[in-house]
N, C-alpha and C positions, 0 to 999 in steps of 0.2 A: 504493500500500500504506500502511496506517495507521502502520507502523513506520518509514517513510521520508519525508523531506521533499524536495520539489523546491526549487530556488533561490528561487522566489517564496514558497513556503510557509515556508521557514526565515527569509526576510526579514520576513514577516508575524509569525512567532513571536517574533523578536528586536526587532520594531518598528523596522527600519532599511530603507534602500533596497537594491535588489539589487546595485548596484555595491559597496556596503560589504561585502556577503557575500563577494565575491571577495577583498577586502582582508583580511578576517578569516581566510580560508583560507590565504592566502600569508604573512601577517605574524603571526597570533595562534594558528595551529594549530587553527582550527575543523575538526572531523572531517568529512571528505568523501571521496567517491570518484567516479570518472567511469565511467559505463556508456553505451556507444554514443555517446560524445562529450558527454554531459550530466552535470552535477554532481548527485549525490544525497547526502543527509545522514541517517545513521541517527539516528532520534529520540532514543534513549536516550543516545547518545554526545554529541549536542548538549546535552541536559539536563545530563549529567555535566560537560561542558566549561564550561557556564554557571555551574554551582555552584562548580567548581574555580577559576574566574577572578573570583568575587565577592570584592571587597575591602572593602566598606563594610557591616559587620554591625551590626544594632541592639544596643545594650547589653543584656546579659542582665539580666532583672528581678531574679532571685535567684541567689545563689551556690549551689553544690552543698551540699545540706543536711549539716550536721555531725551524723552519727549515730555515737554512741560506738562505736569499735572496727570500723567498716565501712570496707573498702578496695575500691574499684571500679577494675578494670583493664579496658580495652577496646582492641580493635585486632586485630593480627595473631595468628593461632593458632600455637602452638609446643608441642612435646612437653615440652621442658625447662621452659618457663614453666608449663605445666599442673602438672607435678610440684612445682615450687617453690611455687606457690600452695597445693597440697595440704600441703606441708611447713609453710608459714606457718600454715595453719589448725590443723594438728596441734600445733604448738609454742606457739601463742598462744590459749589457751582464751577469753580475753576479746576476741579479735578475729575477724572474719570477712572473708575475701577472696572476691570473686566476679569472674567474667570474662565480658565481652561479646565474642563472636566477630564482629567487624564488618569485618575486613580493615584493612590499614594506614590507608587513607584514611578509613574509617569511624571508626577510633580518633582520628585528628586532629580530625575533625568533632565527635566526642563531647567531646573535651577543650575545643574552642572553645565548645561549648554548656554547659560545666560539668556534663556528665553523668557524668564519670569523674574519678578522681584521677590515673591514669597511663594514657598511650596507648602501646601497643607497635607498632613500625613498622620496616619494612626496605625503604623505597622508594628504588630506585636512581635517582640523578640523571642528567641528560643527559650529563654528562661521564663516566659509568660508573666513577667513582672514589669519589665521596662518596655518602652516603645521608641522606635525611630532611630536611636543613637547608632546601633550596629549597622543599620541600613544606610544611614548617612555617611558613616565612615567608609563603607564599601563603595558607595556611589560617587562621593564628592572628593575633590582634590584636597579641600580644606574643610575642617569642621565648621559648620554654620552656627550662627546664633539660633537657639531653640527657645521659643516662647510659647507657653500654653494658650490655646484659644478657649478650650472648654474640656470638660469631661462629659461623656455621653454614654447612654446605656445601649448596648448591642444585644441582639437576640434573634428570635424567629418570629416573623410576621405570620399571622393566621387569620382566616376568615372569622368574622364576628360570630360568636357563639361556638366556635371551634367544632364544626360539624363532623370532622374526621377524628375527633378525640385525640389529637396529638398533644402529648404532655412532655415530651423530651426529644432531643435530637435523634435518639435511636429509633423513634417511631417513624422517621422519614424513610426508613428502609422497608416499611410495610408495603405489601402489594396494594396498588390502587392509589398511592400517594404521589402527587405530581408537584414538583417544585419549579421555581425559577431562580437563577443564580446571578451573582455579580461577576464582573469581568476579572480575568487574571490581572494581577498587579494592583488590585484594590486591597485595602486593609481588611475590609469585610470578608472578601473571598479567602484571604489568608486565615482569618479567625475561623471561618466556617469549615474550611478543610481540616484545621486542627481539631475542631469539635467532632467532625465525622470520623477522623482517625481514632479519637478517644472512644467513640461509640462502636468501633469495630466495623464501620461502614465504608465501602468503596463508592465514591461519588458516581462513577460511571454506571453503577448498578441502579441508581435512583433516577426515575423518569424526570426529565427536565433539567438534570444537572448541567448539561452542556448548553442550555438555553440561557443566554446572558443578557442582562440589561445594564445600562450605563449609570443609572442614578438610583438612589434609595427610593425616591418617589415612584419611579417606574416599577420597581419591584413591588411596592405596595399596591399600585394600580393593577398589576397582574393578579394579585391575590383578591383585591376588591372585586374585580370583574369575573372572578372564579375561573380564570384561565390557569391558575395555579392554586394549590392548597396551602403552600407555605413558601417562604422566602427568607433568606438572611437579611437583616435590616436593623434600623435603629428605632427605639421606642417613639421618637418624635413623629415618625411616619405613621406608626400605629395610632397615636393620638390624633393626628391630623385626619386620617381616613376612617377612624372608628373601627379599627381592627383589633383582634386579640393579639397577645404578645407573650412569648416565653422569654424571660430574661436570661442572658448568658453571662455577661460581665460588664462592669463599667470600664471604659477605656479613656486614655488620654489622647486628645486630638490637638496636635501641635502645629505651629507655624515655624518654618525654617527659612532663615534669611542669611545671605552671604554677609559676613562681618564687615566687609568694606562698603556695603550698601546700607547697613543697618540704620544710619542716621540721615539717610536721604529724606527730604521733606515729605514726599508722598507716603513713604513707609511709616514714618513717625506720625503722620496725620491719621493713618488707618489704625495703628496700634493705640493711639490716644483714645480712640472710641471705646476700647475695651474697659476703660475706667469710668466711662460716662454712665449716668443713671439711665439714659434712654436705651443703651445697649443691654444693661441688666434687666430692664423692664421687658425686653423681648422674651426672656426666658419665662416670665410669668404667663405667657400666652402659648408656650410650647412645652410639652412634657419631655422628660428623659434627659435633661441637661443639669450640669452642676458647674457653677462659675467660681468655685473656691480657689482655683489655681489660675483663673483667666488673667492674662496680662502679665504673668510672672515668668521670669526666666527659669528654665529647667536645665539640669545638668546631668551628665552620665554619673552613675554611682561610682563612688571612690574618687571622683575628680576633685581637684583643689580649686575649681572655679577660676 
């Protein structure tokens, strides 16, 4: 199949010998699975793994253009972030903020390439305690400034009344359950895949696992319209669309900014909103958010700041 590599094909693709392929699987996490005793490698996951593990990037020829009053935010989609960007545009007639919905990994990659001023991200690390730092270190040449935007509750969106009686992630593997998923590279997808693994489920065995939508709201609308029985998503969407919700965890949703751009006027203008009453009042109208860390710098554990 065109979307799968054999061991020989992935060795040719990476320009290494076949023995090294097995070492990369066991030591470096090269994505692979066994079918009838033979290793196979999903092409798109190998390409994603290769990009994620690239450490030597060419210098960017030009910096992000300085366009008076323009603020570009890229990365993970969020309802509160959307409303905050709208508030920024409404309160600052000489400024314009735009958002690129690229997922958390896409936001980091855009920041690396100087395509945005701020990257929004909520990538859960392997220790399942911290967020974003390990991914930023891998993806960026220099550690960014990391400032918290909010904490928010992640879980599973369900139809009102929970007609399929889904009470845990493990129930998604039952016959007759159909889901809709979030895109690869999003923090929500990363968390969902971890939860499926804990429940002993293989995503490919769940109907709808490969059906992806780009935004949290899109996932909620699929459930609301009964085209899916469940979807990974945030509590804010459940509240907005009057859906049922199974909570999984509170997560940290951060903003990452290149340190040499941190004090740019447009960036400081946006960050200043996080301390305003009008921003905090937004959360009284949306469930599933906590602003106790909002606007504060966060640091890797054991750092000396």
